[in-house]
VOGU-3710 file (C-alpha; in Angstrom, 3 decimals, decimal comma):
1> mndfvlsdrl> -4,736/35,278/33,806  -2,142/33,245/35,682  0,219/30,812/33,960  -1,634/27,769/35,305  -4,978/28,864/33,810  -3,335/29,832/30,496  -1,610/26,460/30,300  -4,945/24,736/30,864  -6,582/26,791/28,085  -3,796/26,032/25,625
11> ealaamsqky> -4,037/22,337/26,467  -7,732/22,530/25,589  -6,910/24,373/22,357  -4,361/21,730/21,348  -6,808/18,926/22,172  -9,526/20,544/20,055  -7,073/21,157/17,222  -5,896/17,549/17,238  -9,458/16,234/17,415  -10,572/18,001/14,251
21> ggnpdfvlag> -7,169/18,160/12,577  -6,806/14,388/12,802  -10,196/13,777/11,205  -10,073/13,791/7,370  -13,760/14,695/7,313  -12,701/18,113/8,642  -9,092/18,725/7,652  -6,833/17,624/4,793  -3,148/18,394/4,177  -2,702/20,042/7,565
31> ggntsyktdr> -5,151/22,782/6,593  -7,540/24,707/8,784  -6,559/26,764/11,797  -7,510/27,345/15,405  -6,916/29,969/18,078  -7,387/30,968/21,698  -7,345/34,527/22,955  -7,086/36,492/26,148  -7,759/40,213/26,478  -4,199/40,946/25,332
41> mlfvkgsgts> -2,886/37,970/23,410  -3,902/35,700/20,535  -2,514/32,163/20,294  -2,990/30,964/16,717  -1,814/28,040/14,615  1,307/28,777/12,632  1,243/28,705/8,844  2,500/25,422/7,429  1,945/23,462/10,650  -0,511/20,607/11,132
51> latikpedfv> -3,539/20,728/13,419  -3,413/16,963/13,830  -0,134/17,029/15,771  0,025/20,553/17,174  1,070/20,960/20,817  0,233/23,746/23,290  3,650/25,336/22,860  3,370/25,322/19,043  0,885/28,190/18,711  2,173/31,532/17,480
61> vmrrdrleai> 1,744/34,257/20,093  0,430/37,614/18,865  -0,502/40,904/20,485  -4,117/41,832/19,891  -3,503/45,580/20,195  -1,028/45,381/17,314  -3,494/43,346/15,254  -6,259/45,849/15,981  -3,999/48,691/14,852  -3,959/47,184/11,360
71> wdktypeddd> -7,542/48,364/10,884  -6,458/51,988/11,336  -4,013/51,835/8,431  -4,550/52,498/4,742  -3,147/49,938/2,351  -2,355/50,026/-1,399  -5,053/49,120/-3,919  -2,728/46,747/-5,805  -3,300/43,172/-4,608  0,342/42,159/-4,298
81> areaavladm> 1,431/45,406/-2,655  -1,509/45,356/-0,238  -1,034/41,769/0,881  2,722/42,256/1,267  2,144/45,316/3,464  -0,502/43,561/5,572  1,709/40,504/5,946  4,545/42,718/7,187  2,222/44,292/9,753  0,940/40,876/10,830
91> maaradgedr> 4,496/39,703/11,359  5,136/42,861/13,378  2,042/42,055/15,466  3,719/38,972/16,906  4,664/39,053/20,561  8,205/40,169/21,284  10,608/37,291/20,672  8,120/35,303/18,543  9,750/34,279/15,238  7,228/31,848/13,762
101> rpsveallhs> 4,843/32,754/10,957  1,183/33,000/11,999  -1,764/31,655/10,055  -2,723/33,872/7,145  -6,141/34,183/8,831  -4,848/35,419/12,204  -6,494/38,795/11,618  -9,825/37,034/11,097  -9,406/35,001/14,294  -8,805/38,195/16,242
111> lfphsyvlhv> -12,154/39,601/15,081  -14,154/37,082/17,103  -14,683/38,116/20,734  -15,022/34,427/21,654  -12,141/32,705/23,439  -11,856/29,794/21,004  -12,101/29,735/17,221  -12,043/26,742/14,839  -11,725/27,168/11,067  -12,046/24,035/8,897
121> hpaivngltc> -13,169/22,971/5,417  -15,381/19,843/5,690  -16,494/18,564/2,299  -20,121/18,451/3,383  -19,929/22,083/4,531  -18,327/23,018/1,233  -21,198/21,277/-0,486  -23,224/24,151/0,954  -20,639/26,934/0,533  -20,002/25,813/-3,071
131> gadgerlcaq> -23,696/25,290/-3,793  -25,505/27,492/-6,274  -28,273/27,971/-3,713  -25,914/27,999/-0,742  -26,561/31,514/0,576  -30,350/31,113/0,647  -30,161/27,669/2,222  -27,641/28,883/4,784  -30,103/31,524/5,967  -32,826/28,874/6,131
141> lfpdavwipe> -30,805/26,168/7,879  -28,642/28,394/10,103  -30,417/31,681/10,886  -27,758/32,443/13,507  -24,929/32,328/10,946  -23,391/34,958/8,701  -22,640/34,259/5,043  -19,545/35,791/3,490  -19,721/36,118/-0,319  -16,762/35,119/-2,491
151> vkpgytlaal> -13,934/37,561/-1,883  -10,165/37,600/-2,207  -8,479/36,022/0,818  -6,174/37,825/3,200  -6,884/41,407/4,233  -9,829/41,813/1,844  -11,574/38,773/3,329  -10,912/39,889/6,908  -12,227/43,379/6,144  -15,455/42,041/4,630
161> crevcaeyek> -15,961/39,646/7,558  -15,466/42,565/9,956  -18,106/44,579/8,125  -20,668/41,771/7,844  -20,232/40,694/11,473  -20,596/44,295/12,678  -23,924/44,535/10,845  -25,016/41,219/12,378  -24,011/42,396/15,854  -25,909/45,648/15,379
171> ahgsfpslml> -29,041/43,783/14,293  -28,895/40,936/16,843  -27,035/42,409/19,786  -24,312/39,743/19,699  -21,369/38,725/17,546  -22,046/35,608/15,388  -20,443/32,340/16,472  -20,948/30,707/13,066  -19,544/32,076/9,809  -19,753/30,335/6,428
181> lenhgvffag> -17,477/31,541/3,633  -18,581/31,051/0,051  -16,215/28,630/-1,728  -13,993/28,436/1,324  -15,159/26,818/4,572  -16,557/27,612/7,998  -15,605/29,349/11,259  -16,945/28,137/14,599  -16,473/30,222/17,754  -17,237/29,693/21,438
191> etteeidalv> -16,170/30,486/24,956  -15,226/26,854/25,537  -14,190/23,980/23,318  -17,360/22,211/24,446  -19,429/25,033/22,953  -17,590/24,625/19,675  -18,129/20,852/19,744  -21,874/21,371/20,161  -21,957/23,913/17,328  -20,008/21,606/15,034
201> ervmgtlaar> -22,336/18,732/15,830  -25,402/20,852/15,038  -24,049/22,096/11,720  -22,756/18,730/10,544  -25,936/16,956/11,614  -28,161/19,471/9,837  -26,224/19,142/6,592  -26,006/15,355/6,814  -29,782/15,138/7,121  -30,111/16,928/3,805
211> vtsepdftel> -27,564/14,760/1,952  -29,307/11,520/0,982  -26,456/9,696/-0,777  -22,656/9,524/-0,805  -20,088/9,424/-3,613  -18,631/5,966/-4,180  -14,828/5,948/-3,843  -14,503/2,156/-3,728  -11,381/1,252/-5,694  -12,016/-0,631/-8,954
221> redaggfkvs> -8,891/-2,536/-9,923  -10,104/-5,510/-11,964  -10,001/-5,731/-15,758  -13,514/-4,807/-16,876  -15,397/-2,888/-19,551  -12,354/-2,162/-21,679  -10,175/-1,237/-18,686  -6,949/-3,171/-18,226  -4,845/-2,833/-15,108  -1,728/-3,264/-17,228
231> davavavelr> -2,644/-0,119/-19,195  -2,876/1,886/-15,971  0,491/0,496/-14,874  2,016/1,648/-18,171  0,752/5,219/-17,668  1,897/5,314/-14,032  5,354/4,053/-14,961  5,682/6,571/-17,785  4,722/9,462/-15,514  7,163/8,366/-12,816
241> yrfnlcvvfs> 10,216/7,591/-14,913  9,837/10,056/-17,766  9,094/13,008/-15,485  10,712/11,873/-12,211  7,532/11,842/-10,158  5,841/9,811/-7,488  2,509/8,643/-8,894  -0,581/7,306/-7,115  -3,372/5,767/-9,185  -7,014/5,726/-8,185
251> rskalleydp> -10,065/4,421/-10,020  -13,544/4,612/-8,548  -17,085/5,300/-9,676  -16,958/8,780/-8,159  -13,726/9,697/-9,948  -14,753/8,172/-13,271  -18,065/10,064/-13,287  -16,640/13,441/-12,241  -16,449/16,112/-14,946  -12,782/17,206/-14,992
261> atkpltpdhi> -13,807/20,463/-16,673  -15,388/21,577/-13,376  -13,618/24,681/-12,148  -11,911/24,635/-8,723  -14,214/24,932/-5,741  -11,948/26,308/-2,984  -8,469/27,828/-2,526  -7,137/24,594/-0,983  -8,001/22,656/-4,112  -5,931/25,054/-6,214
271> vytrawplvt> -2,973/25,047/-3,819  -2,660/21,273/-3,712  -4,076/20,031/-7,034  -3,427/23,029/-9,323  -6,248/24,987/-10,910  -6,719/22,422/-13,683  -6,086/18,704/-14,150  -4,347/17,306/-17,203  -6,818/15,245/-19,223  -5,202/12,998/-21,814
281> gagsvaeaye> -5,402/9,687/-23,612  -3,206/6,791/-22,508  -1,153/6,957/-25,688  -0,319/10,669/-25,571  0,780/11,253/-21,984  4,205/12,733/-22,725  3,011/15,175/-25,385  0,046/16,302/-23,273  2,209/16,650/-20,149  4,763/18,858/-21,883
291> kyvsehgctp> 2,010/20,966/-23,456  0,437/21,467/-20,010  3,755/22,664/-18,562  4,237/25,040/-21,482  0,744/26,509/-21,158  0,459/26,708/-17,369  4,068/27,220/-16,289  3,861/24,394/-13,770  3,603/20,616/-13,693  0,179/18,959/-13,293
301> rivivpgmgt> -0,718/17,364/-9,990  -3,720/15,465/-11,354  -3,617/13,496/-14,611  -6,901/12,000/-15,785  -7,222/9,353/-18,471  -10,980/9,135/-19,186  -12,348/5,654/-18,652  -9,142/4,582/-16,936  -8,748/6,643/-13,777  -6,865/9,373/-11,963
311> facgknakea> -3,103/9,660/-11,452  -2,034/11,999/-8,650  1,526/13,251/-9,079  4,100/14,880/-6,872  7,805/15,220/-6,222  7,385/12,713/-3,396  4,802/10,371/-1,916  3,448/12,963/0,503  2,815/15,466/-2,274  1,145/12,854/-4,485
321> dtalalwrdq> -1,013/11,511/-1,638  -2,038/15,051/-0,695  -2,977/15,865/-4,276  -5,161/12,756/-4,481  -6,806/13,489/-1,115  -7,653/17,060/-2,145  -8,884/15,945/-5,564  -11,197/13,428/-3,954  -12,303/16,180/-1,577  -13,230/18,397/-4,527
331> vraayyarff> -15,148/15,530/-6,114  -16,918/14,923/-2,811  -17,794/18,601/-2,302  -19,123/18,846/-5,855  -21,238/15,740/-5,234  -22,691/17,263/-2,043  -23,368/20,555/-3,857  -26,107/18,827/-5,856  -28,140/18,843/-2,625  -27,659/22,602/-2,340
341> ggvrsmsdem> -28,676/23,784/-5,792  -25,790/22,405/-7,851  -22,125/23,359/-8,133  -21,002/26,953/-7,883  -17,301/27,032/-8,707  -14,885/29,852/-7,960  -14,863/32,765/-10,380  -12,124/33,038/-12,985  -10,804/36,149/-11,254  -10,574/34,332/-7,939
351> iafithweve> -8,929/31,284/-9,503  -6,249/33,489/-11,040  -5,703/35,323/-7,758  -5,313/32,160/-5,686  -3,072/30,552/-8,289  -0,573/33,360/-7,926  -1,122/34,318/-4,281  2,174/33,834/-2,421  0,613/33,800/1,048  -1,804/30,971/0,263
361> nyrakvaeas> 0,960/28,960/-1,396  3,240/29,315/1,620  2,018/25,999/3,053  3,146/24,080/-0,009  6,506/25,872/0,048  7,038/24,976/3,709  6,330/21,304/2,982  8,790/21,360/0,082  11,521/23,101/2,062  11,215/20,654/4,963
371> asqkrfegkv> 11,646/17,568/2,791  14,902/15,806/3,656  17,088/13,847/1,289  18,169/10,442/2,535  20,290/7,717/0,999  17,474/6,013/-0,902  15,022/8,910/-0,873  11,981/8,101/-2,984  13,166/4,711/-4,258  10,364/2,162/-4,388
381> avvtgaaqgf> 11,469/-1,078/-2,746  9,563/-4,348/-2,500  10,514/-6,857/0,199  8,808/-10,253/0,170  8,415/-12,174/3,405  8,655/-8,831/5,214  6,060/-9,271/7,944  8,687/-10,517/10,361  12,302/-11,618/10,795  14,966/-10,827/8,233
391> grgiaealaa> 12,433/-9,337/5,815  11,051/-6,913/8,347  14,555/-5,874/9,360  15,507/-5,254/5,729  12,344/-3,205/5,172  13,022/-1,128/8,276  16,584/-0,407/7,154  15,444/0,684/3,684  12,726/2,886/5,152  15,219/4,521/7,503
401> dgayvaivdi> 17,217/5,473/4,405  14,171/7,078/2,762  12,831/4,277/0,553  9,098/3,695/0,058  8,672/0,070/1,082  6,074/-2,500/0,059  5,714/-5,065/2,855  4,766/-8,233/0,975  3,748/-11,375/2,822  1,227/-14,202/2,782
411> nfegaqstaa> 0,602/-13,189/6,408  -1,346/-10,052/5,527  -2,225/-9,176/9,112  1,460/-9,262/9,996  2,294/-7,225/6,877  -0,243/-4,589/7,903  1,203/-4,365/11,388  4,733/-4,038/10,037  3,674/-1,451/7,444  1,946/0,592/10,140
421> eigkispala> 5,155/0,738/12,167  7,439/1,391/9,210  5,000/4,012/7,948  6,024/6,206/10,879  9,472/6,436/9,262  8,726/6,404/5,519  5,773/5,543/3,264  4,932/1,840/3,520  2,347/-0,418/1,920  1,133/-3,837/3,048
431> vhcdvtdeks> 0,466/-6,246/0,178  -0,865/-9,769/0,486  0,890/-12,245/-1,782  1,475/-15,953/-2,106  4,830/-15,881/-3,895  4,318/-19,427/-5,200  1,159/-18,379/-7,087  1,688/-16,611/-10,413  -1,542/-14,606/-10,374  -0,848/-13,455/-6,827
441> vakmvetval> 2,654/-12,298/-7,760  1,406/-10,473/-10,867  -1,261/-8,672/-8,828  1,263/-7,749/-6,129  3,595/-6,121/-8,662  0,679/-4,207/-10,216  -0,448/-3,030/-6,791  2,966/-1,588/-5,961  3,397/0,005/-9,387  0,024/1,732/-9,110
451> rwggidvfin> 0,773/2,881/-5,559  4,005/4,765/-6,332  4,516/4,539/-10,082  7,033/1,707/-10,388  9,589/-0,508/-8,664  13,267/0,395/-8,246  14,411/-2,392/-5,937  12,894/-5,855/-5,606  14,174/-7,986/-2,741  13,195/-11,639/-2,965
461> nagivragsl> 13,411/-12,527/0,718  10,512/-14,930/1,314  11,912/-18,318/2,195  11,247/-21,491/4,075  13,295/-24,276/5,659  12,372/-27,910/6,093  15,407/-29,849/7,357  15,753/-33,622/7,416  17,712/-36,556/6,098  16,897/-38,481/2,940
471> demtlqnfrl> 15,037/-41,009/5,060  12,979/-38,307/6,777  12,265/-35,803/4,000  8,816/-36,089/2,401  8,110/-35,194/-1,187  5,527/-32,694/0,034  8,082/-30,789/2,128  10,708/-30,977/-0,609  8,290/-29,461/-3,120  7,220/-26,795/-0,617
481> vtdvnytayf> 10,817/-25,641/-0,082  11,468/-25,665/-3,817  8,282/-23,722/-4,589  8,984/-20,969/-2,036  12,755/-20,651/-2,390  13,280/-21,339/-6,082  10,123/-21,151/-8,186  8,877/-18,037/-6,402  12,153/-16,267/-7,192  11,515/-16,918/-10,874
491> lcakyasavm> 7,945/-15,585/-10,634  8,962/-12,445/-8,754  11,849/-11,705/-11,111  9,607/-12,272/-14,130  6,968/-9,726/-13,104  9,188/-7,199/-11,337  11,585/-7,046/-14,291  8,695/-6,383/-16,681  7,917/-3,140/-14,825  11,616/-2,268/-14,628
501> klahsfdper> 12,133/-2,827/-18,355  9,203/-0,529/-19,088  10,699/2,090/-16,757  14,051/1,734/-18,531  12,401/2,718/-21,797  11,513/6,083/-20,255  14,676/6,595/-18,184  17,556/4,693/-19,836  20,182/6,017/-17,394  18,538/4,707/-14,224
511> yfdiieinsk> 19,670/1,469/-12,558  17,308/-1,063/-11,006  17,958/-3,950/-8,628  16,623/-7,451/-8,100  18,219/-8,928/-5,008  17,741/-12,479/-3,784  18,269/-13,127/-0,110  20,059/-16,412/-0,541  22,124/-18,195/2,150  25,547/-19,564/2,932
521> sgltgsnknf> 23,797/-22,840/2,127  23,718/-21,648/-1,469  27,520/-21,632/-1,444  28,205/-24,975/0,207  26,198/-28,130/0,887  24,270/-28,559/4,108  24,092/-31,919/5,855  20,536/-33,179/6,304  19,242/-29,872/4,893  19,485/-30,651/1,193
531> ayagskfggi> 16,042/-29,340/0,223  16,980/-25,882/1,449  20,562/-25,959/0,143  19,456/-27,253/-3,241  16,910/-24,462/-3,613  19,542/-21,899/-2,673  22,133/-23,316/-5,060  19,436/-23,056/-7,709  18,764/-19,462/-6,650  22,346/-18,493/-7,417
541> gltqsfalel> 22,020/-20,125/-10,818  18,917/-18,046/-11,452  20,696/-14,914/-10,209  23,559/-15,330/-12,642  21,244/-16,168/-15,533  18,827/-13,297/-14,834  21,794/-10,925/-14,571  22,951/-11,810/-18,076  19,485/-11,427/-19,551  18,570/-8,164/-17,801
551> apykikvnav> 21,875/-6,286/-18,013  20,851/-4,453/-21,229  18,030/-2,829/-19,234  20,368/-1,729/-16,422  18,653/-4,172/-14,086  21,316/-5,534/-11,759  20,595/-8,965/-10,324  22,567/-10,088/-7,274  22,250/-12,379/-4,278  23,147/-11,835/-0,643
561> cpgnflegpl> 24,200/-15,001/1,169  23,785/-14,465/4,918  25,263/-16,700/7,555  23,147/-18,205/10,274  20,663/-15,709/11,709  20,940/-17,282/15,152  18,988/-14,546/16,928  15,995/-14,570/14,601  12,733/-16,533/14,678  13,863/-18,802/11,834
571> wtdpekgllv> 16,296/-20,306/14,340  14,753/-19,562/17,718  11,074/-20,473/17,216  10,436/-23,124/19,935  8,323/-25,315/17,657  9,653/-24,896/14,105  12,956/-23,084/14,584  16,150/-24,534/13,117  17,712/-24,954/16,566  14,887/-27,358/17,426
581> qylragkvpg> 14,859/-28,997/14,004  18,609/-29,596/14,024  18,511/-30,921/17,579  15,763/-33,397/16,668  17,492/-34,408/13,430  20,730/-35,120/15,317  22,572/-32,785/12,994  24,916/-31,628/15,798  26,729/-34,623/17,327  26,428/-34,736/21,115
591> akttddvrkf> 24,027/-31,780/21,353  21,522/-32,192/24,155  19,916/-28,733/24,109  19,214/-25,974/21,616  21,900/-23,907/23,361  24,396/-26,630/22,437  23,291/-26,319/18,822  23,698/-22,529/18,904  27,247/-22,727/20,312  28,164/-25,298/17,690
601> yeakvplgrg> 27,244/-22,933/14,878  28,816/-19,879/16,511  32,098/-21,798/16,735  32,110/-22,183/12,945  32,283/-18,399/12,403  35,717/-16,730/12,470  34,122/-13,524/13,794  32,414/-15,524/16,539  28,723/-14,680/16,133  25,697/-15,263/13,990
611> criidvarai> 24,629/-12,948/11,182  22,480/-9,961/12,079  19,979/-7,893/10,146  22,292/-4,880/10,046  24,940/-6,987/8,316  22,534/-7,917/5,535  21,111/-4,375/5,300  24,618/-3,001/4,692  25,244/-5,566/1,985  21,973/-4,642/0,289
621> ayiieqeyet> 22,859/-0,944/0,453  26,192/-1,676/-1,228  24,503/-3,637/-3,999  21,994/-0,874/-4,668  24,540/1,945/-4,668  27,202/0,346/-6,842  26,716/0,302/-10,589  29,256/-2,302/-11,676  28,289/-5,567/-10,006  25,698/-7,985/-11,304
631> gqalpvtggq> 25,290/-11,741/-11,124  27,166/-11,879/-7,813  26,523/-13,944/-4,686  27,831/-11,820/-1,814  28,652/-13,779/1,377  27,700/-12,119/4,661  28,895/-14,913/6,926  31,512/-13,501/9,265  34,127/-15,406/7,271  32,471/-18,812/7,534
641> emlk> 32,104/-18,910/3,756  34,493/-16,976/1,536  34,486/-16,159/-2,154  36,692/-18,419/-4,228
//
């Protein structure tokens, strides 16, 4: 096969991998694997890599003759010794110069004579493979498939598949293209990716026709039937700050009705959610958590408070999100199993084997080893008014330094767009909030606390300007500016500090930050802009007062007072921007254009330019990192305003 044809085949393999790997109905947590083979070589997904983003050059190259030679060897009876020896031989079967680790199922992929192989674990398929009547129904629904009974993964699984497929080939004259593994998943094989697509469509369609209802994962977050959101917040905060975790809360009909005593269904569920959840009452989380660690030798990934909901835990957001996704997947598979004779969980022997199997746990170890530590790694930061302008810039800077950022704005569509972009850098969450409405602020704080387990940094950035002289200013505009710039700061500080004070009770050595994005107009009066300046002067008064009250809880409260953000939309908007407003108000004597207004304000700055987002971001970083400043109003004005 020439290089051009091989390149084309690998492009097709990558496209197929991305298609199914990017679909959560087929693949979760980067699981599953794919391959393409020639007469001599096998190109297989590497262990610990993601199908959703894999590229043609990312596949591990292996020699099929070396893989085939494994079948001629005799291996130890002991599980650990056998798997270690097979793993060593699999590593030796890589092509010369290949240094990446192949999928643990590379040997299985090599068995199929077909060019392409796809191995995935769809929940609806696992409804069948984890069904008490799964084997009989498989034979009825898919007479061209082979069923592999529960067996230890690795070499033992590959050997059994080899034996069963040989019997099928002897009986039918062809090697099976469809293999279902009890409590594991499914293999599809074909000469082209189109053949695999057609096979997948047939299998999924057949199973879907048998499933007449779906589990309900709609989030239930309103106080009802004895459930209080505040109680869930308290548990999430305790888990995060007492045990240094990222915590994601979920409450739905499907989760509330699931029996947590159900044994694990597949190896993936054990790898990512542990073999057992921690089930505890809201008032005994710490005691139950420590008992779990003592008994199991590991921390729980899933904590269930009956009647309240599920808390997925991890060292970081990715680990917690993955745990929740796999837990929901188990709940979904168990739900589907009712259409296939009821749930058949893994055996105790298999659960113990998977729990301690190094090869299967390699994926989790790779994810842990690849995690980087940045300046604000894992800190939960809230930025109000973050859909655009200064707020968006601040959120981007925090995300770049590793913070998990809640993008809060009354413009929810804009917040979603910003969160989607920032989410490419670090976890981000869009939250709708009217900061002048108390109920909206309270709900926003609860939403963030239940998303990651608490709040470490709250940045009160949302603001508004309505300039004008005493003759021009309306009471409506004056009240609007006061509500957004002053009253909202009080509301945000009130509810954010409540979560921080609770966190302090579990982690007394940790510092928290409330930061108001104030203005140079909070340091000196502003001609014909008194509504704005007055609200900002008031903001500094609140900052100093909050700082005194919250210091015992190690909550630092400071303000950043930026100079004129001449390049941002607050100034440049052609309809409502300050350049236009100040020109119309005659605030700059002799100015005939907005450019005249800009130059007038630039001339006031000793360093000769307007304030930029990076200037404010650096000031915020200083405030967060230092531990001995509170109640301060830090000018970031290029020298236009100086501390006195």
